[in-house]
LUMVOMAR-510210 format. One record per residue (C-alpha): residue in one letter; x, y, z; residue number from 0. Coordinates in steps of 0.5 Angstrom, whole numbers. Layout:
BEGIN
residu=A&x=X&y=Y&z=Z&num=NUM
...
# end
This chain:
BEGIN
residu=M&x=56&y=-21&z=34&num=0
residu=G&x=58&y=-14&z=31&num=1
residu=I&x=59&y=-8&z=35&num=2
residu=V&x=52&y=-6&z=34&num=3
residu=A&x=49&y=-12&z=34&num=4
residu=W&x=46&y=-11&z=41&num=5
residu=L&x=42&y=-6&z=39&num=6
residu=A&x=38&y=-10&z=34&num=7
residu=A&x=37&y=-15&z=39&num=8
residu=G&x=31&y=-11&z=42&num=9
residu=L&x=28&y=-11&z=35&num=10
residu=A&x=24&y=-18&z=36&num=11
residu=S&x=20&y=-15&z=42&num=12
residu=C&x=18&y=-9&z=39&num=13
residu=T&x=11&y=-11&z=39&num=14
residu=A&x=11&y=-11&z=46&num=15
residu=I&x=6&y=-6&z=50&num=16
residu=V&x=9&y=-2&z=56&num=17
residu=E&x=7&y=4&z=60&num=18
residu=G&x=10&y=10&z=58&num=19
residu=D&x=10&y=15&z=52&num=20
residu=A&x=14&y=15&z=46&num=21
residu=G&x=16&y=22&z=47&num=22
residu=S&x=19&y=20&z=54&num=23
residu=G&x=22&y=15&z=58&num=24
residu=P&x=27&y=10&z=56&num=25
residu=P&x=27&y=9&z=48&num=26
residu=P&x=25&y=2&z=45&num=27
residu=S&x=32&y=0&z=42&num=28
residu=L&x=38&y=4&z=45&num=29
residu=T&x=36&y=2&z=53&num=30
residu=A&x=30&y=-2&z=53&num=31
residu=P&x=26&y=-6&z=48&num=32
residu=G&x=19&y=-5&z=47&num=33
residu=A&x=15&y=2&z=47&num=34
residu=A&x=8&y=5&z=47&num=35
residu=Q&x=3&y=3&z=42&num=36
residu=P&x=1&y=8&z=36&num=37
residu=G&x=-7&y=8&z=34&num=38
residu=A&x=-13&y=11&z=31&num=39
residu=A&x=-20&y=11&z=31&num=40
residu=G&x=-26&y=13&z=27&num=41
residu=S&x=-28&y=18&z=22&num=42
residu=S&x=-32&y=24&z=22&num=43
residu=G&x=-35&y=23&z=15&num=44
residu=T&x=-35&y=31&z=14&num=45
residu=P&x=-35&y=35&z=8&num=46
residu=T&x=-29&y=37&z=5&num=47
residu=G&x=-25&y=43&z=5&num=48
residu=T&x=-22&y=45&z=12&num=49
residu=V&x=-20&y=41&z=17&num=50
residu=Q&x=-26&y=39&z=22&num=51
residu=P&x=-26&y=39&z=29&num=52
residu=L&x=-25&y=32&z=32&num=53
residu=A&x=-31&y=29&z=35&num=54
residu=A&x=-30&y=24&z=41&num=55
residu=V&x=-29&y=17&z=39&num=56
residu=E&x=-34&y=12&z=41&num=57
residu=A&x=-31&y=5&z=40&num=58
residu=P&x=-25&y=3&z=44&num=59
residu=A&x=-19&y=2&z=41&num=60
residu=V&x=-16&y=-5&z=40&num=61
residu=T&x=-9&y=-8&z=41&num=62
residu=A&x=-4&y=-8&z=36&num=63
residu=P&x=4&y=-7&z=35&num=64
residu=F&x=8&y=-2&z=32&num=65
residu=R&x=7&y=-1&z=24&num=66
residu=Q&x=14&y=-3&z=21&num=67
residu=L&x=17&y=1&z=15&num=68
residu=T&x=16&y=-3&z=9&num=69
residu=R&x=22&y=-5&z=5&num=70
residu=Q&x=20&y=1&z=0&num=71
residu=E&x=19&y=6&z=6&num=72
residu=Y&x=26&y=4&z=8&num=73
residu=E&x=29&y=5&z=2&num=74
residu=H&x=26&y=12&z=0&num=75
residu=T&x=28&y=14&z=8&num=76
residu=V&x=35&y=12&z=7&num=77
residu=R&x=36&y=15&z=0&num=78
residu=D&x=33&y=22&z=3&num=79
residu=L&x=38&y=22&z=9&num=80
residu=L&x=44&y=19&z=6&num=81
residu=S&x=43&y=20&z=-2&num=82
residu=V&x=45&y=12&z=-2&num=83
residu=G&x=41&y=6&z=-2&num=84
residu=D&x=38&y=5&z=-9&num=85
residu=K&x=35&y=-2&z=-9&num=86
residu=V&x=37&y=-4&z=-2&num=87
residu=A&x=30&y=-6&z=-1&num=88
residu=E&x=31&y=-12&z=-5&num=89
residu=R&x=36&y=-14&z=1&num=90
residu=L&x=31&y=-14&z=6&num=91
residu=P&x=25&y=-19&z=9&num=92
residu=P&x=19&y=-19&z=4&num=93
residu=E&x=12&y=-17&z=7&num=94
residu=S&x=7&y=-22&z=8&num=95
residu=P&x=1&y=-19&z=7&num=96
residu=T&x=-5&y=-22&z=10&num=97
residu=G&x=-10&y=-17&z=7&num=98
residu=L&x=-9&y=-13&z=0&num=99
residu=F&x=-4&y=-8&z=3&num=100
residu=T&x=3&y=-8&z=6&num=101
residu=R&x=2&y=-3&z=11&num=102
residu=N&x=-2&y=-7&z=16&num=103
residu=A&x=2&y=-7&z=23&num=104
residu=F&x=0&y=-14&z=24&num=105
residu=D&x=3&y=-17&z=18&num=106
residu=R&x=11&y=-16&z=20&num=107
residu=N&x=15&y=-19&z=25&num=108
residu=M&x=22&y=-19&z=27&num=109
residu=N&x=26&y=-26&z=27&num=110
residu=E&x=33&y=-28&z=28&num=111
residu=Q&x=34&y=-28&z=20&num=112
residu=A&x=31&y=-21&z=19&num=113
residu=V&x=35&y=-18&z=25&num=114
residu=I&x=41&y=-20&z=21&num=115
residu=A&x=39&y=-18&z=15&num=116
residu=Y&x=38&y=-11&z=18&num=117
residu=E&x=44&y=-11&z=21&num=118
residu=D&x=48&y=-12&z=15&num=119
residu=V&x=44&y=-7&z=11&num=120
residu=A&x=45&y=-2&z=16&num=121
residu=R&x=53&y=-3&z=16&num=122
residu=D&x=53&y=-3&z=9&num=123
residu=L&x=49&y=4&z=8&num=124
residu=A&x=53&y=7&z=14&num=125
residu=K&x=60&y=5&z=11&num=126
residu=A&x=58&y=7&z=4&num=127
residu=A&x=55&y=14&z=6&num=128
residu=V&x=62&y=15&z=10&num=129
residu=S&x=67&y=13&z=5&num=130
residu=S&x=63&y=17&z=-1&num=131
residu=D&x=63&y=24&z=3&num=132
residu=L&x=64&y=24&z=10&num=133
residu=Q&x=64&y=32&z=10&num=134
residu=K&x=57&y=32&z=7&num=135
residu=L&x=54&y=28&z=13&num=136
residu=V&x=57&y=33&z=18&num=137
residu=S&x=57&y=40&z=19&num=138
residu=C&x=65&y=41&z=21&num=139
residu=D&x=72&y=39&z=18&num=140
residu=P&x=74&y=32&z=20&num=141
residu=A&x=81&y=34&z=19&num=142
residu=D&x=80&y=39&z=25&num=143
residu=T&x=81&y=34&z=31&num=144
residu=A&x=80&y=39&z=36&num=145
residu=N&x=73&y=39&z=35&num=146
residu=L&x=71&y=32&z=33&num=147
residu=S&x=67&y=31&z=39&num=148
residu=A&x=63&y=37&z=39&num=149
residu=C&x=62&y=35&z=31&num=150
residu=G&x=59&y=28&z=33&num=151
residu=H&x=55&y=31&z=38&num=152
residu=A&x=52&y=36&z=33&num=153
residu=F&x=51&y=30&z=28&num=154
residu=I&x=47&y=26&z=33&num=155
residu=D&x=42&y=32&z=35&num=156
residu=T&x=41&y=34&z=27&num=157
residu=F&x=41&y=27&z=24&num=158
residu=G&x=38&y=23&z=29&num=159
residu=E&x=32&y=27&z=30&num=160
residu=R&x=31&y=27&z=22&num=161
residu=A&x=32&y=19&z=22&num=162
residu=F&x=27&y=18&z=28&num=163
residu=R&x=22&y=23&z=25&num=164
residu=R&x=22&y=26&z=32&num=165
residu=P&x=26&y=30&z=37&num=166
residu=L&x=31&y=25&z=41&num=167
residu=T&x=29&y=23&z=48&num=168
residu=V&x=34&y=25&z=53&num=169
residu=A&x=36&y=17&z=54&num=170
residu=T&x=36&y=16&z=47&num=171
residu=R&x=41&y=22&z=46&num=172
residu=D&x=45&y=20&z=52&num=173
residu=S&x=46&y=13&z=49&num=174
residu=L&x=48&y=15&z=42&num=175
residu=L&x=53&y=20&z=45&num=176
residu=G&x=56&y=15&z=49&num=177
residu=L&x=57&y=10&z=43&num=178
residu=F&x=60&y=16&z=39&num=179
residu=D&x=65&y=18&z=44&num=180
residu=A&x=67&y=11&z=46&num=181
residu=S&x=68&y=9&z=38&num=182
residu=L&x=71&y=16&z=37&num=183
residu=R&x=76&y=14&z=42&num=184
residu=D&x=78&y=7&z=40&num=185
residu=Y&x=77&y=8&z=32&num=186
residu=G&x=77&y=15&z=30&num=187
residu=F&x=72&y=20&z=27&num=188
residu=A&x=70&y=17&z=21&num=189
residu=E&x=69&y=10&z=24&num=190
residu=A&x=65&y=13&z=30&num=191
residu=I&x=60&y=16&z=25&num=192
residu=S&x=59&y=10&z=21&num=193
residu=L&x=58&y=6&z=28&num=194
residu=T&x=53&y=11&z=30&num=195
residu=L&x=49&y=11&z=23&num=196
residu=Q&x=49&y=3&z=24&num=197
residu=A&x=46&y=4&z=31&num=198
residu=I&x=41&y=9&z=28&num=199
residu=F&x=39&y=5&z=23&num=200
residu=Q&x=38&y=-1&z=27&num=201
residu=S&x=34&y=2&z=32&num=202
residu=P&x=26&y=1&z=33&num=203
residu=Y&x=25&y=9&z=33&num=204
residu=F&x=28&y=8&z=26&num=205
residu=L&x=25&y=2&z=23&num=206
residu=Y&x=18&y=3&z=26&num=207
residu=H&x=13&y=8&z=26&num=208
residu=V&x=14&y=10&z=34&num=209
residu=E&x=8&y=15&z=35&num=210
residu=A&x=6&y=19&z=42&num=211
residu=S&x=0&y=22&z=44&num=212
residu=G&x=-2&y=30&z=43&num=213
residu=S&x=-6&y=34&z=48&num=214
residu=S&x=-13&y=32&z=46&num=215
residu=E&x=-17&y=27&z=48&num=216
residu=L&x=-22&y=24&z=43&num=217
residu=G&x=-26&y=19&z=47&num=218
residu=P&x=-25&y=12&z=51&num=219
residu=G&x=-18&y=9&z=49&num=220
residu=A&x=-16&y=14&z=44&num=221
residu=T&x=-12&y=21&z=44&num=222
residu=E&x=-10&y=25&z=38&num=223
residu=V&x=-3&y=23&z=35&num=224
residu=D&x=2&y=28&z=36&num=225
residu=E&x=5&y=33&z=31&num=226
residu=F&x=11&y=29&z=29&num=227
residu=G&x=7&y=22&z=28&num=228
residu=L&x=2&y=26&z=24&num=229
residu=A&x=7&y=29&z=20&num=230
residu=A&x=10&y=22&z=19&num=231
residu=R&x=3&y=19&z=17&num=232
residu=L&x=2&y=24&z=12&num=233
residu=S&x=9&y=24&z=9&num=234
residu=Y&x=10&y=16&z=8&num=235
residu=L&x=3&y=16&z=5&num=236
residu=L&x=4&y=21&z=0&num=237
residu=T&x=11&y=21&z=-1&num=238
residu=G&x=13&y=14&z=2&num=239
residu=S&x=19&y=17&z=6&num=240
residu=L&x=20&y=22&z=12&num=241
residu=P&x=17&y=29&z=12&num=242
residu=D&x=20&y=34&z=8&num=243
residu=D&x=23&y=41&z=11&num=244
residu=S&x=16&y=44&z=11&num=245
residu=L&x=12&y=38&z=14&num=246
residu=W&x=18&y=38&z=19&num=247
residu=A&x=18&y=45&z=21&num=248
residu=A&x=10&y=45&z=22&num=249
residu=A&x=11&y=39&z=26&num=250
residu=K&x=16&y=43&z=30&num=251
residu=A&x=12&y=49&z=31&num=252
residu=G&x=6&y=45&z=33&num=253
residu=T&x=2&y=48&z=27&num=254
residu=L&x=1&y=42&z=23&num=255
residu=S&x=-6&y=39&z=25&num=256
residu=A&x=-9&y=46&z=24&num=257
residu=E&x=-5&y=47&z=17&num=258
residu=L&x=-6&y=39&z=15&num=259
residu=G&x=-11&y=41&z=9&num=260
residu=S&x=-6&y=46&z=6&num=261
residu=H&x=0&y=41&z=7&num=262
residu=V&x=-5&y=35&z=4&num=263
residu=N&x=-6&y=40&z=-2&num=264
residu=R&x=1&y=42&z=-3&num=265
residu=L&x=4&y=35&z=-3&num=266
residu=L&x=-2&y=31&z=-7&num=267
residu=T&x=0&y=34&z=-14&num=268
residu=P&x=-3&y=31&z=-20&num=269
residu=E&x=4&y=27&z=-21&num=270
residu=R&x=4&y=25&z=-14&num=271
residu=M&x=-3&y=23&z=-14&num=272
residu=G&x=-1&y=18&z=-20&num=273
residu=S&x=5&y=15&z=-16&num=274
residu=V&x=0&y=14&z=-10&num=275
residu=A&x=-5&y=11&z=-14&num=276
residu=W&x=0&y=6&z=-17&num=277
residu=D&x=3&y=4&z=-11&num=278
residu=F&x=-5&y=3&z=-9&num=279
residu=H&x=-6&y=-1&z=-15&num=280
residu=Q&x=0&y=-5&z=-15&num=281
residu=Q&x=-2&y=-8&z=-8&num=282
residu=W&x=-10&y=-8&z=-10&num=283
residu=L&x=-8&y=-12&z=-17&num=284
residu=R&x=-2&y=-16&z=-14&num=285
residu=T&x=2&y=-14&z=-20&num=286
residu=V&x=8&y=-18&z=-17&num=287
residu=D&x=4&y=-24&z=-20&num=288
residu=L&x=5&y=-21&z=-27&num=289
residu=R&x=13&y=-23&z=-27&num=290
residu=S&x=11&y=-30&z=-27&num=291
residu=V&x=5&y=-30&z=-32&num=292
residu=Y&x=6&y=-36&z=-36&num=293
residu=K&x=3&y=-37&z=-43&num=294
residu=D&x=3&y=-43&z=-48&num=295
residu=P&x=8&y=-41&z=-53&num=296
residu=A&x=4&y=-43&z=-59&num=297
residu=R&x=-1&y=-38&z=-57&num=298
residu=V&x=4&y=-32&z=-56&num=299
residu=V&x=7&y=-32&z=-63&num=300
residu=G&x=10&y=-26&z=-65&num=301
residu=F&x=10&y=-23&z=-57&num=302
residu=P&x=17&y=-22&z=-54&num=303
residu=E&x=20&y=-27&z=-50&num=304
residu=E&x=17&y=-28&z=-43&num=305
residu=G&x=21&y=-24&z=-38&num=306
residu=A&x=20&y=-18&z=-43&num=307
residu=R&x=13&y=-19&z=-44&num=308
residu=N&x=11&y=-19&z=-37&num=309
residu=V&x=15&y=-13&z=-36&num=310
residu=A&x=12&y=-10&z=-42&num=311
residu=W&x=5&y=-12&z=-39&num=312
residu=E&x=6&y=-8&z=-32&num=313
residu=Q&x=9&y=-2&z=-36&num=314
residu=S&x=2&y=-2&z=-40&num=315
residu=L&x=-2&y=-2&z=-33&num=316
residu=H&x=3&y=3&z=-30&num=317
residu=D&x=2&y=8&z=-35&num=318
residu=F&x=-6&y=7&z=-35&num=319
residu=V&x=-6&y=8&z=-28&num=320
residu=T&x=-2&y=14&z=-27&num=321
residu=Y&x=-6&y=17&z=-34&num=322
residu=V&x=-12&y=16&z=-30&num=323
residu=F&x=-10&y=19&z=-23&num=324
residu=G&x=-5&y=24&z=-25&num=325
residu=G&x=-10&y=27&z=-30&num=326
residu=D&x=-16&y=32&z=-29&num=327
residu=S&x=-21&y=27&z=-28&num=328
residu=P&x=-18&y=22&z=-23&num=329
residu=T&x=-25&y=18&z=-22&num=330
residu=L&x=-28&y=11&z=-22&num=331
residu=K&x=-32&y=13&z=-28&num=332
residu=T&x=-25&y=14&z=-32&num=333
residu=L&x=-22&y=8&z=-28&num=334
residu=F&x=-27&y=4&z=-30&num=335
residu=Q&x=-29&y=7&z=-37&num=336
residu=S&x=-24&y=10&z=-40&num=337
residu=D&x=-22&y=7&z=-47&num=338
residu=A&x=-15&y=9&z=-46&num=339
residu=L&x=-9&y=4&z=-48&num=340
residu=F&x=-2&y=5&z=-47&num=341
residu=L&x=3&y=0&z=-50&num=342
residu=P&x=10&y=-1&z=-50&num=343
residu=P&x=13&y=-1&z=-57&num=344
residu=E&x=14&y=-9&z=-56&num=345
residu=L&x=7&y=-10&z=-55&num=346
residu=S&x=4&y=-4&z=-60&num=347
residu=A&x=3&y=-8&z=-66&num=348
residu=L&x=0&y=-14&z=-62&num=349
residu=Y&x=-6&y=-11&z=-60&num=350
residu=P&x=-10&y=-8&z=-65&num=351
residu=P&x=-15&y=-2&z=-64&num=352
residu=A&x=-21&y=-5&z=-60&num=353
residu=P&x=-26&y=-4&z=-55&num=354
residu=R&x=-23&y=-2&z=-48&num=355
residu=F&x=-27&y=-1&z=-42&num=356
residu=G&x=-22&y=2&z=-37&num=357
residu=L&x=-18&y=-2&z=-32&num=358
residu=L&x=-22&y=-9&z=-33&num=359
residu=T&x=-20&y=-9&z=-40&num=360
residu=Q&x=-13&y=-8&z=-39&num=361
residu=P&x=-9&y=-13&z=-43&num=362
residu=A&x=-4&y=-14&z=-37&num=363
residu=L&x=-10&y=-16&z=-32&num=364
residu=L&x=-14&y=-20&z=-37&num=365
residu=A&x=-7&y=-24&z=-38&num=366
residu=K&x=-6&y=-25&z=-31&num=367
residu=L&x=-13&y=-27&z=-30&num=368
residu=A&x=-13&y=-33&z=-35&num=369
residu=Q&x=-10&y=-40&z=-36&num=370
residu=P&x=-3&y=-41&z=-40&num=371
residu=E&x=-8&y=-43&z=-46&num=372
residu=Q&x=-15&y=-40&z=-45&num=373
residu=S&x=-19&y=-35&z=-42&num=374
residu=N&x=-21&y=-36&z=-35&num=375
residu=P&x=-28&y=-33&z=-33&num=376
residu=V&x=-28&y=-36&z=-26&num=377
residu=K&x=-22&y=-32&z=-25&num=378
residu=R&x=-24&y=-26&z=-28&num=379
residu=G&x=-31&y=-26&z=-25&num=380
residu=L&x=-28&y=-27&z=-18&num=381
residu=F&x=-24&y=-21&z=-19&num=382
residu=V&x=-30&y=-17&z=-20&num=383
residu=L&x=-33&y=-20&z=-14&num=384
residu=Q&x=-28&y=-20&z=-9&num=385
residu=N&x=-23&y=-14&z=-11&num=386
residu=A&x=-28&y=-9&z=-14&num=387
residu=L&x=-35&y=-11&z=-10&num=388
residu=C&x=-31&y=-13&z=-4&num=389
residu=Q&x=-35&y=-19&z=-3&num=390
residu=K&x=-33&y=-25&z=1&num=391
residu=I&x=-33&y=-32&z=-4&num=392
residu=P&x=-31&y=-38&z=0&num=393
residu=P&x=-26&y=-43&z=-4&num=394
residu=P&x=-30&y=-49&z=-7&num=395
residu=P&x=-31&y=-55&z=-2&num=396
residu=P&x=-25&y=-60&z=-2&num=397
residu=A&x=-30&y=-65&z=-4&num=398
residu=I&x=-31&y=-61&z=-11&num=399
residu=A&x=-24&y=-59&z=-12&num=400
residu=D&x=-23&y=-63&z=-19&num=401
residu=K&x=-30&y=-59&z=-21&num=402
residu=A&x=-26&y=-53&z=-20&num=403
residu=K&x=-21&y=-54&z=-24&num=404
residu=A&x=-21&y=-50&z=-31&num=405
residu=P&x=-24&y=-55&z=-36&num=406
residu=M&x=-20&y=-58&z=-42&num=407
residu=L&x=-20&y=-55&z=-49&num=408
residu=A&x=-25&y=-58&z=-54&num=409
residu=T&x=-25&y=-57&z=-61&num=410
residu=G&x=-31&y=-53&z=-63&num=411
residu=M&x=-33&y=-51&z=-57&num=412
residu=T&x=-33&y=-44&z=-54&num=413
residu=T&x=-30&y=-43&z=-47&num=414
residu=R&x=-37&y=-41&z=-45&num=415
residu=Q&x=-40&y=-47&z=-47&num=416
residu=R&x=-34&y=-51&z=-43&num=417
residu=Y&x=-35&y=-47&z=-37&num=418
residu=E&x=-43&y=-47&z=-37&num=419
residu=Q&x=-43&y=-54&z=-34&num=420
residu=H&x=-43&y=-50&z=-27&num=421
residu=S&x=-50&y=-48&z=-29&num=422
residu=A&x=-52&y=-56&z=-29&num=423
residu=D&x=-48&y=-58&z=-23&num=424
residu=P&x=-52&y=-56&z=-17&num=425
residu=T&x=-46&y=-57&z=-13&num=426
residu=C&x=-43&y=-51&z=-17&num=427
residu=A&x=-49&y=-47&z=-19&num=428
residu=G&x=-50&y=-43&z=-12&num=429
residu=C&x=-43&y=-39&z=-13&num=430
residu=H&x=-42&y=-39&z=-20&num=431
residu=V&x=-49&y=-38&z=-22&num=432
residu=A&x=-53&y=-35&z=-17&num=433
residu=G&x=-47&y=-32&z=-14&num=434
residu=G&x=-45&y=-28&z=-20&num=435
residu=I&x=-38&y=-31&z=-22&num=436
residu=D&x=-40&y=-34&z=-28&num=437
residu=A&x=-44&y=-28&z=-31&num=438
residu=F&x=-38&y=-23&z=-29&num=439
residu=G&x=-33&y=-27&z=-32&num=440
residu=F&x=-37&y=-29&z=-39&num=441
residu=A&x=-37&y=-21&z=-40&num=442
residu=F&x=-30&y=-21&z=-41&num=443
residu=E&x=-30&y=-27&z=-46&num=444
residu=H&x=-29&y=-22&z=-52&num=445
residu=Y&x=-22&y=-22&z=-49&num=446
residu=D&x=-17&y=-28&z=-50&num=447
residu=E&x=-12&y=-31&z=-45&num=448
residu=V&x=-7&y=-25&z=-47&num=449
residu=G&x=-12&y=-20&z=-47&num=450
residu=R&x=-13&y=-19&z=-55&num=451
residu=Y&x=-20&y=-18&z=-57&num=452
residu=R&x=-24&y=-23&z=-61&num=453
residu=E&x=-31&y=-24&z=-64&num=454
residu=T&x=-31&y=-31&z=-65&num=455
residu=E&x=-28&y=-37&z=-62&num=456
residu=N&x=-27&y=-44&z=-65&num=457
residu=G&x=-31&y=-41&z=-71&num=458
residu=Q&x=-37&y=-39&z=-66&num=459
residu=P&x=-39&y=-32&z=-64&num=460
residu=I&x=-37&y=-30&z=-57&num=461
residu=D&x=-43&y=-29&z=-52&num=462
residu=S&x=-41&y=-25&z=-47&num=463
residu=S&x=-48&y=-23&z=-44&num=464
residu=G&x=-51&y=-24&z=-37&num=465
residu=H&x=-54&y=-21&z=-31&num=466
residu=Y&x=-53&y=-20&z=-24&num=467
residu=D&x=-59&y=-19&z=-19&num=468
residu=K&x=-56&y=-17&z=-13&num=469
residu=F&x=-54&y=-10&z=-14&num=470
residu=A&x=-58&y=-6&z=-9&num=471
residu=D&x=-61&y=-1&z=-14&num=472
residu=A&x=-66&y=-5&z=-18&num=473
residu=A&x=-65&y=-1&z=-25&num=474
residu=R&x=-58&y=-5&z=-25&num=475
residu=R&x=-60&y=-12&z=-25&num=476
residu=Q&x=-62&y=-12&z=-32&num=477
residu=P&x=-58&y=-16&z=-37&num=478
residu=F&x=-52&y=-14&z=-40&num=479
residu=A&x=-49&y=-15&z=-47&num=480
residu=D&x=-42&y=-15&z=-46&num=481
residu=A&x=-36&y=-12&z=-41&num=482
residu=G&x=-38&y=-5&z=-43&num=483
residu=E&x=-45&y=-6&z=-41&num=484
residu=L&x=-43&y=-9&z=-34&num=485
residu=V&x=-38&y=-4&z=-33&num=486
residu=E&x=-44&y=1&z=-34&num=487
residu=R&x=-48&y=-3&z=-28&num=488
residu=L&x=-42&y=-3&z=-24&num=489
residu=V&x=-40&y=5&z=-24&num=490
residu=G&x=-44&y=9&z=-20&num=491
residu=S&x=-47&y=3&z=-16&num=492
residu=A&x=-47&y=3&z=-9&num=493
residu=E&x=-43&y=-3&z=-8&num=494
residu=L&x=-37&y=-1&z=-12&num=495
residu=R&x=-37&y=6&z=-9&num=496
residu=D&x=-37&y=3&z=-2&num=497
residu=C&x=-32&y=-2&z=-4&num=498
residu=M&x=-27&y=3&z=-7&num=499
residu=S&x=-28&y=8&z=-1&num=500
residu=A&x=-27&y=2&z=4&num=501
residu=L&x=-20&y=0&z=0&num=502
residu=W&x=-17&y=7&z=0&num=503
residu=Y&x=-19&y=8&z=7&num=504
residu=Q&x=-16&y=2&z=9&num=505
residu=Y&x=-10&y=4&z=5&num=506
residu=A&x=-9&y=10&z=8&num=507
residu=L&x=-10&y=8&z=15&num=508
residu=G&x=-5&y=2&z=15&num=509
residu=R&x=-10&y=-3&z=18&num=510
residu=A&x=-16&y=-7&z=16&num=511
residu=V&x=-23&y=-4&z=17&num=512
residu=R&x=-27&y=-6&z=23&num=513
residu=A&x=-34&y=-6&z=25&num=514
residu=E&x=-33&y=0&z=29&num=515
residu=D&x=-31&y=4&z=22&num=516
residu=A&x=-38&y=2&z=19&num=517
residu=A&x=-41&y=9&z=21&num=518
residu=S&x=-35&y=13&z=18&num=519
residu=L&x=-35&y=9&z=12&num=520
residu=A&x=-42&y=10&z=10&num=521
residu=S&x=-41&y=18&z=11&num=522
residu=L&x=-35&y=17&z=7&num=523
residu=G&x=-38&y=13&z=1&num=524
residu=Q&x=-44&y=18&z=1&num=525
residu=D&x=-39&y=24&z=1&num=526
residu=F&x=-35&y=20&z=-5&num=527
residu=D&x=-42&y=20&z=-9&num=528
residu=A&x=-43&y=27&z=-8&num=529
residu=E&x=-36&y=29&z=-10&num=530
residu=G&x=-37&y=25&z=-17&num=531
residu=L&x=-33&y=19&z=-15&num=532
residu=D&x=-27&y=23&z=-15&num=533
residu=V&x=-21&y=19&z=-12&num=534
residu=R&x=-17&y=24&z=-10&num=535
residu=Q&x=-22&y=28&z=-6&num=536
residu=L&x=-24&y=21&z=-3&num=537
residu=L&x=-16&y=21&z=0&num=538
residu=V&x=-16&y=28&z=2&num=539
residu=D&x=-23&y=27&z=6&num=540
residu=V&x=-20&y=21&z=9&num=541
residu=L&x=-13&y=25&z=11&num=542
residu=T&x=-17&y=32&z=13&num=543
residu=N&x=-23&y=30&z=16&num=544
residu=S&x=-22&y=23&z=19&num=545
residu=R&x=-22&y=22&z=26&num=546
residu=A&x=-18&y=15&z=24&num=547
residu=F&x=-12&y=19&z=21&num=548
residu=R&x=-11&y=23&z=26&num=549
residu=A&x=-12&y=19&z=33&num=550
residu=R&x=-8&y=14&z=36&num=551
residu=G&x=-10&y=9&z=42&num=552
residu=K&x=-8&y=11&z=49&num=553
residu=E&x=-2&y=7&z=52&num=554
residu=G&x=-4&y=-1&z=51&num=555
residu=S&x=-9&y=1&z=45&num=556
residu=A&x=-8&y=2&z=38&num=557
residu=P&x=-12&y=4&z=32&num=558
# end
């Protein structure tokens, strides 16, 4: 075991719940594993503008572990602290999300392999930072041997609190000072700084979002999160890294809660909104799947080879999302109805101008939701129902697993004709016909397996018509002729509005939506509708007016 491996041994127990506050008592790594749990609850659903007073939280909190830094958060944080660490995320254990997003506290746990990986990365980061520019890390001259102890102590005080995103507790500081002093005596100044860095980067105070309670009670089981926890929540959501100087200063001065709205607006520039939206969409759309999309070579003659093609598709989708959310109209209408299409040079000649209806007709998404040699109405229909309307669709029963497979290609038949077996088979019709899977999927039949527009298939005209009779608004239940008319039905529907507002709420809070959130989500959806389905304003509402974003559970509780 390495000289600082003993510090990592406490990581596996960071989901434990103990008494005490994260701002006092023994720290969760350097002297004791485990600490009090963070949390949040509820949402006020109040109109936008200034920060509203927090009303009492009615629902009790539930137990949850600390939320760990995601791999990207880890990489961004060490890069901002040390100016080294590019691509370090690739060396860390991947997230295994149980839901759509990787920020859920329940989704990651430490094991022996993970501890080893974090120890290896911490060692390499520390050595790289010290060897590249030790003078940049510390405030003294490393050649001034008379003052090295004081210099190391000052480094711990300043760097330590920035790395942990909160002031050091007495116990934490004493542990780090002890490690530094012993290392200085035995190994010299540079190595002492390196070992101290390694200890910091293996501490749960660094690896987890450790939060403390503020002074305000918010009801049974919940209190307002302290200023440092609030700063970290806001910063990691909007920048993916630790608080900047302005946020840090406000947290230290105790003014952040009162100034929250101004900091949200300062940070959430159009460019930043585009970046946040892309992070959301990468997870919501599972764009990682694009890297392994395979197409029959005979169907993609003239396209780049597979790796380059898949990268180009993802770039095209990225450019569309950042165009929508980094522009003047970051609304659901723009997202789902814009005719914009951004194609990298290697794809530009392969997609002639054709009707496009926003996100659902972007080539990358259409290609992902298709077979290697044909379109797949079931995949596309399920995506709309599950990802855009938040419907829970059960998997097909094992008894009909064979019927759930994509039908074989047939000369002279369209994809729709081959898939319409579902309407004649009572074991399939309940979900595929009555449930809307096929109707939504057939709407996109003008787009083939790589998202190219087509008017015919196998010499027959495309039929992309359908209807969905489960919209709450009766006017939206009328038949639609194609993807364009379907998208018109979707945009502005209560179902799409409520689904998207719930997804952004979940993404911002870093936890799944619970039954207790129902009233808050209803108010949030109404405000979203009144604000023209502006997603940026929706996010501002969640951050500034939501009790959930600014609350944590009392000890032994969580959001």
